[in-house]
C-alpha positions in Angstrom: -73.8 9.7 -11.4 -77.6 8.8 -11.5 -79.9 11.3 -13.3 -83.6 11.2 -12.2 -84.8 9.6 -15.6 -82.8 6.4 -15.2 -84.3 5.9 -11.9 -87.5 6.3 -12.8 -87.0 3.9 -15.6 -85.4 1.4 -13.0 -88.2 2.0 -10.6 -91.0 1.3 -13.5 -89.1 -1.7 -14.9 -89.0 -3.0 -11.3 -92.8 -2.7 -11.0 -93.7 -4.1 -14.2 -91.3 -7.2 -13.5 -92.9 -7.4 -10.1 -89.8 -7.2 -7.8 -90.1 -4.0 -6.3 -91.9 -4.9 -3.4 -90.5 -8.4 -3.2 -87.0 -7.3 -3.8 -86.6 -4.2 -1.8 -87.7 -3.6 1.8 -89.6 -0.3 2.6 -86.3 1.9 3.6 -85.3 0.6 -0.1 -87.9 1.8 -2.1 -88.0 5.3 -0.6 -84.6 6.3 -1.3 -84.6 5.6 -4.7 -88.3 7.0 -4.9 -87.3 9.9 -3.0 -83.9 10.4 -5.0 -85.9 10.0 -8.7 -88.6 13.0 -7.2 -86.0 15.2 -5.6 -82.9 15.4 -7.2 -82.5 16.4 -11.2 -78.9 14.4 -10.6 -77.2 12.4 -7.8 -74.0 14.1 -6.9 -73.7 12.7 -3.2 -70.9 9.7 -2.7 -72.9 8.3 0.0 -76.0 8.3 -1.3 -74.8 7.2 -5.0 -73.1 3.9 -3.0 -76.3 3.0 -1.3 -78.5 3.5 -4.6 -75.4 1.3 -6.3 -76.2 -1.4 -3.3 -80.0 -1.2 -4.3 -79.9 -1.3 -7.8 -77.7 -4.6 -7.6 -80.2 -6.0 -5.8 -83.1 -5.2 -8.4 -80.9 -6.3 -11.3 -80.1 -9.7 -9.4 -84.0 -10.1 -8.6 -84.8 -9.2 -12.1 -82.7 -12.2 -13.9 -84.5 -14.7 -15.3 -84.4 -18.2 -13.5 -82.0 -19.6 -16.8 -79.7 -16.9 -16.4 -79.3 -18.1 -12.9 -79.0 -21.2 -13.8 -76.4 -20.3 -16.3 -74.4 -18.2 -13.7 -74.5 -21.0 -10.9 -74.4 -24.0 -13.0 -73.4 -23.9 -16.5 -69.9 -21.3 -15.7 -69.1 -24.1 -12.9 -69.2 -26.8 -15.3 -67.4 -24.8 -18.0 -64.5 -23.9 -15.3 -64.5 -27.9 -14.5 -64.0 -28.4 -18.3 -61.5 -26.0 -18.8 -59.5 -27.2 -16.1 -59.8 -30.8 -16.9 -58.5 -29.8 -20.8 -55.4 -27.5 -19.3 -54.3 -30.5 -17.3 -54.3 -33.0 -20.1 -52.3 -30.4 -22.2 -54.5 -28.1 -24.3 -53.6 -24.9 -23.2 -55.9 -23.0 -25.4 -58.9 -23.9 -23.2 -58.1 -21.4 -21.0 -60.5 -18.8 -22.5 -63.7 -21.9 -22.2 -64.0 -20.3 -18.4 -65.6 -17.1 -19.4 -67.2 -18.6 -22.9 -70.8 -17.8 -22.4 -71.7 -19.8 -25.3 -70.2 -22.6 -23.3 -71.8 -22.4 -20.2 -75.3 -21.7 -21.8 -74.8 -25.1 -23.9 -73.6 -27.0 -21.1 -77.0 -25.4 -19.0 -79.4 -26.6 -22.1 -77.8 -29.9 -21.6 -78.2 -30.2 -17.9 -81.9 -28.7 -17.9 -82.7 -31.2 -20.8 -81.3 -34.6 -19.2 -83.6 -36.8 -18.2 -84.5 -37.3 -14.8 -82.5 -40.5 -13.3 -81.1 -41.0 -16.6 -77.3 -42.2 -15.9 -77.9 -42.8 -12.2 
């Protein structure tokens, strides 16, 4: 499941990015630290599930603001555009909703839009 080296690298990456203490509480930090020091490989299913939950919190905390904006705004706008294009009869637009390039483009357009313009 998880190895000692993987858990140690995740811990050091989170410490370097400054999210180790912000994103995790004391118990979660203790679980990851002890798991990386005590076991060579996590084989317990219960411990593995808890580590997955903790790692999900860490990866969400380590995302940049732009990536979060793409996930929140860009993919939402791409989905709206997809629905509109399919409604107009362009059935090849179904793939647009999961296109990272389109979501990134729409996010950059939104971020560079002048404040108050067009209101």
